[in-house]
N, C-alpha and C positions, 0 to 999 in steps of 0.2 A: 406983365405981372403974371406969375404962375398961380393957377387955381388949384385948390385942394381937391383931392380925390375923396369924396365923402361917401361913406358906407353906413347905411342905417340897418337896424335889426329887421329881419324879415318877419312879417306877420303871418302866422299860420292861416292859410286860406282854405286848406283842405286837410282831410285825414284819409289814411289808407285803411280799407276794411276788406275783409273777405266775406263773400256771401255765396249761398247756393241758390241757383235758380233752376226751374224746370227746363228740360231740353228744348221743348217747343218755344219757350220764352227766349232762350238763347238763339234759336234759329231765326225767330222773328227779329231779334235785336241785330243779329249779323246781317240779315237781309236789308233792314232799314239803314244800317250803317253804310252798307255798300251802295244802296240807291241814293242816299243823301250826301255821301262823301263827308260824313261826320264820324267821329270816333264813338265807340260804344260808351265810353265814359261821358262824353258830352250828351249823348242821347239819354243815358240813365239820369244824369243831373237835370236835364230838361223835364223828363217824365216825373221825377220826384218833386221838383218845384211846382209843376202843374198839379200833382196829386195833393200836395199840402195846401195849395191855394184854393183847391176845390173840394176838399174833404168835408164830409159832414159826419160828426161822431154822434152816435145814438147809443145811450146807455140802455142795457137790457133791464127790463123790470122783472123782479123775481116773483 
């Protein structure tokens, strides 16, 4: 019996964006990517997830 080739719609899991970062931050990112054998994209995503999981927002009082 022949099985069907089933294709489902792809769910968007990511978006592409352009950002500006300081040169020193880029140098640190490149160094860590080289040392860890991970992509810059992967490291940025890990850092953002960590930041959002650990952020404390404090509203300024006027």
